[in-house]
DRENLODREN-941151 format. One line per 2 residues: number of its first residue (from 1); for each residue x, y, z of C-alpha. Coordinates in Angstrom, 2 decimals, decimal comma. Each point is the difference from the previous one (the first is absolute). Last residue first. Layout:
BEGIN
NUM) X Y Z | ... $
END
This chain:
BEGIN
83) -31,77 -9,56 55,80 | 2,28 0,52 -2,98 $
81) 0,30 3,57 -1,11 | 0,21 0,92 -3,71 $
79) 1,43 3,39 -0,74 | -1,40 2,30 -2,77 $
77) 2,54 1,86 -1,78 | 0,89 3,61 1,26 $
75) 2,89 -1,15 1,98 | 2,05 -1,06 -3,02 $
73) 0,40 3,32 -1,42 | -1,57 0,33 -3,47 $
71) 1,87 -0,35 -3,38 | 0,69 -3,58 0,40 $
69) -3,72 -0,78 -0,23 | 0,04 1,19 -3,62 $
67) 1,48 -3,29 -1,25 | -0,53 -0,18 -3,75 $
65) 0,08 3,80 -0,52 | 3,10 0,33 2,37 $
63) 1,75 -2,74 -2,01 | -0,56 1,87 -3,25 $
61) 1,23 3,34 1,37 | 3,17 -1,87 1,54 $
59) 0,74 -1,61 -3,34 | 0,04 3,34 -1,70 $
57) -2,44 0,72 -2,79 | 1,17 0,19 -3,65 $
55) -1,45 2,81 -2,27 | 3,05 1,34 -1,73 $
53) 0,14 2,94 2,30 | -0,09 -2,35 2,94 $
51) 3,05 -1,84 -1,35 | 1,94 3,31 -0,36 $
49) -0,90 0,93 3,51 | 1,04 -3,51 1,29 $
47) 3,36 0,48 -1,66 | 1,44 -1,78 -3,04 $
45) 3,30 1,82 -0,56 | 1,50 0,73 3,31 $
43) -0,84 -3,34 1,67 | 0,77 -1,78 -3,16 $
41) 3,66 0,76 -0,53 | 0,31 0,85 3,74 $
39) 0,42 -3,87 0,63 | -2,52 -2,63 1,37 $
37) -1,64 -0,60 -3,37 | 3,34 -0,08 -1,79 $
35) 0,95 -2,91 2,26 | -3,03 -2,10 -0,86 $
33) 0,37 0,79 -3,71 | 3,68 -1,07 -0,11 $
31) 3,02 2,09 0,57 | 2,56 0,36 -3,02 $
29) -0,52 3,75 -0,20 | 0,47 1,52 -3,40 $
27) -3,30 1,99 -0,09 | 0,64 1,33 3,50 $
25) 3,38 1,58 -1,09 | -1,50 1,62 -3,27 $
23) -3,07 1,27 1,78 | 2,02 1,42 2,71 $
21) 2,16 1,95 -2,41 | -2,91 1,11 -2,41 $
19) -2,27 1,30 2,92 | -2,99 -1,94 1,14 $
17) -3,47 1,34 -0,92 | -2,02 -2,95 -0,97 $
15) 0,88 0,47 -3,52 | 3,59 -0,19 0,77 $
13) -0,59 -3,25 1,68 | -1,69 -1,30 -3,13 $
11) 2,92 1,13 -2,15 | 2,56 -1,62 2,19 $
9) -2,03 -3,28 0,20 | -0,38 -0,01 -3,75 $
7) 3,70 0,21 -0,36 | 0,71 -2,60 2,79 $
5) -2,28 -2,55 -1,67 | -2,61 -1,86 1,94 $
3) -2,29 2,85 1,09 | -1,84 0,70 -3,45 $
1) -1,02 -3,85 -0,33 $
END
């Protein structure tokens, strides 16, 4: 795809707003996908704000929609007493 070859990586990183020198260095990295995901390469280029603008929702927002009871303090939930 577009991210496998170093030259395409460099162009795509520059398209995401990375300066020319960093884009060149980061496109020639030997790190695998997992290591790149934990590095500044992705954390500075693909941010939560950028993903939100593209229409993606954060995992925390999805989780809170699916389990809204975690949004309220624990003492407001009904308590069962055993008699």
